[in-house]
C-alpha positions, 0 to 999 in steps of 0.5 A: 097568584095561580088560579085554575078555572073552567072556560067562561068563568069570570071576566078577566082584567084588561091585562090578564093572560088566559090560556084556554086549553082544548084537549085533543081528546075532546074533554072539556076546555079549561082556562088557566090564569095567574101566570108568574112569567109571560112572553108572547111574540108576534111579528110580520117577519116571523111565522107563526106567533108563539108563547112561553108562559109559566105558573107556580103552585099555591099549595101542594098538588094544586096541578094534580087536576091539570091535564095539559098535553103537547098537541092540545089546542090553545087560544091565548087571550090578553084581557078580552083580546085574542092573541094566539090560536094554535097548539101546545108544543111543549108541556114542562113540569118541574119540581124542586125542594122549594117549588113546583111549576109548570111551563107551557109553550106553543105556536099559532096554527100556521106552524103546520105550514112552516113545518109540514109538507106542501100538499099539491096534486102532481106538484104542478101549479098553473093558472092560479093567483097567489091567494088561491095558492095560499088557500090550497096549501093551507086548506089541509091544515085547517088554516084560512087565508085572508088577503089585505091587498086588492091587486095580487098580480096576474095568475101564475103560469106554471111552477113545479113544487118539489116533494120535499118543500114545506108549505111555507117555503112554496108560499114564500116564493110566490109572496116575494114574487108579488111583493106580499108579506105573509104572517098570522093573525090572532085567529091563527089564520094566515094574512097576506099584506103589504107593509103599513096596513094600519095606524096605532092610536098613539105612539112611543114618546120619551117622558110618557110611555117610554121605559127604555129605547135603543136607536141603531143608526148604521151605514155599514150595510149601505152602499152608494150604488147597487148594480144588478147584473144578469147571468150568462151561459156562454163561457166565452163571455167570462172576463168581458166587461158587460154593462149592468142591466140596472143601477140604483143610487143611495145619494145619502151614502157619503163615499163611493161604495159599490154593491153588485147583485145578480138578477135573473132575467124574466121571459116576460118581466124585463123590469126585474133587474131594476126592481131587484136593484131598487129593492136592495137599495130601499131595504138596506136604507130602511134597515139602517135605522131601527128603534127597539123600545120597551114601553110600560103598557101592552096597549096604545092610547085607545086601549088597543094591543100594540100590533105588528104591521101598524104604523106608530108615531115616534117622539124620541128627540133625545135619541135623534128620532122625532116626528116620524111614523115607523112600522111595528115589525115585531111586538113581545108582551112580557111580564116577569118579576120586573113588571108588565112591558111590551118590547117593540121593534120599529123600522121605516116601512121600506125596511119590510119590503119583500125581496123580489123573486122571479119565478120564470128566470132565463139566461141572458143569452136566451133572452 
């Protein structure tokens, strides 16, 4: 049943979804509950978090007092847990002969990093850390940045930003250069981290909380060896058989399957080709095993919401996955006519290693 109440009225149940609207006009905040359909998604490879929720009128013109506009600030709670802080993207009322409903969708604050331009004086980055870059790119959009990694690498020497680039496209390259993931937290702010930052209090087990599980075990994207070659500017070298700059072997691939990748040399990073080949190997190996699970609760055994970048134990012997702890890459909190469910995507931690990126490539001839 739909209810419309002002901010702070009553205590929500653990799985009540409350959308607190902060109008851009400065009017008082309003909290909405009683949604008939809920979909809230967060992940470590998607930025930002987003939601899509719907409610239906209990009686004619119940929504007449409701004023929601695209661009209004929102905070979405599940029980007392903050899940998304951001803005309304779409407000969509609908009317038919039998019903009147509203649909509201929105994203976390980091949507502005994905959508908007990178603001940087002179477009030249030099002598600063990745964390400093992230904070400077995020500041114009009112976004704070937290790093869960103590060592974020040496300062960036010099880099030129293009005028048309978004803030996130710039940040993504720097994060890949230092092997960092960039995703948003419940407060809407940006997090820099590596995979496996936390552990869930419980996991996913058949016969307990598993409603549906699908395990994908694949070989079609794996190769027995990965050869990394570097580029050359000399046209006279075309057709010559040069040895690879690096090689990485996957001994679990049962037949000969070769994959060639191009890895730019670095003026001060001669080990980049090996890291590029090893990443290709590790990521493809990690992505070859995936669990998509639907469980009967939004929370683990300790009452904590399922959270991305959390290791969760898996006990699915009937699906040939047992006694392993894999990383939650994405979680969707879902409620509809079929009930309350959480959809989880889990893979081995190595599947989430960021692709190496060389900020300062040079031609092999120059090297």
